[in-house]
C-alpha positions in Angstrom: 0.1 -0.2 -0.2 1.3 3.4 -1.1 1.0 6.0 2.2 0.2 9.6 1.1 2.4 12.2 2.8 -0.5 13.6 4.5 -0.7 10.7 6.8 2.8 11.6 8.2 2.2 12.8 12.0 5.7 13.3 13.3 9.4 12.5 12.9 10.8 9.6 15.0 14.4 9.9 16.1 14.1 6.9 18.8 12.5 3.4 18.7 8.9 3.6 19.8 8.4 2.8 23.4 5.9 5.2 25.1 3.1 5.0 22.4 2.9 1.2 22.7 3.2 0.7 26.2 -0.3 -0.4 26.7 0.4 -3.5 24.1 1.3 -6.9 25.5 5.3 -7.5 25.0 5.1 -9.8 21.9 3.3 -7.0 19.7 5.5 -4.2 21.3 8.5 -6.3 20.3 7.3 -6.7 16.7 6.4 -2.9 16.4 9.8 -2.0 17.7 11.6 -4.5 15.4 9.8 -3.3 12.4 10.7 0.4 13.2 14.5 -0.8 13.8 14.7 -2.4 10.4 13.0 0.6 8.6 15.7 2.9 10.4 18.3 0.9 9.3 17.1 1.3 5.6 17.4 5.0 6.0 20.3 6.6 4.3 21.9 10.0 4.8 19.5 13.1 4.6 16.5 10.3 5.3 14.3 10.5 8.1 11.9 8.3 9.8 8.3 9.4 10.2 5.3 7.7 12.1 2.2 7.7 10.1 -1.5 7.1 10.7 -4.5 7.4 8.3 -7.3 9.8 9.0 -10.6 8.6 10.6 -12.5 9.3 7.5 -10.7 6.2 5.7 -11.1 3.8 8.7 -14.5 2.2 7.2 -12.5 1.6 4.1 -9.2 0.7 5.3 -9.2 0.1 8.9 -7.2 2.1 11.4 -3.6 1.8 10.3 -0.3 3.0 12.0 3.2 2.4 10.9 6.4 4.2 10.2 7.8 5.5 6.7 11.3 6.8 5.5 11.2 10.3 3.7 13.7 11.9 1.4 13.1 15.4 0.5 9.4 15.2 1.4 8.5 12.0 -0.4 7.9 8.6 1.1 10.6 6.0 -0.3 9.5 3.2 2.2 6.9 2.2 4.6 6.0 -0.4 7.1 2.5 -0.7 8.7 2.4 -2.0 12.2 -1.2 -1.9 13.3 -4.0 -2.6 11.1 -7.4 -2.7 12.8 -11.2 -2.4 11.9 -12.2 -1.8 15.3 
């Protein structure tokens, strides 16, 4: 799935911890590992950003969150870490 730039929420310098504290250990570890893998792909001048799709897309796509590598304002790689239709 191609992530629109409009979904980016904040730049992420550090691995996710606080945001996922309410999750059991295994899902939280999976999210942290996905972030670390994406961060390792980021090259010089690239940034890792968190994203979430807007609520008006949840009915069709479910609620999705994840991380994206951004270069020059464009998303070059991404990973979805949560996807729910709750």
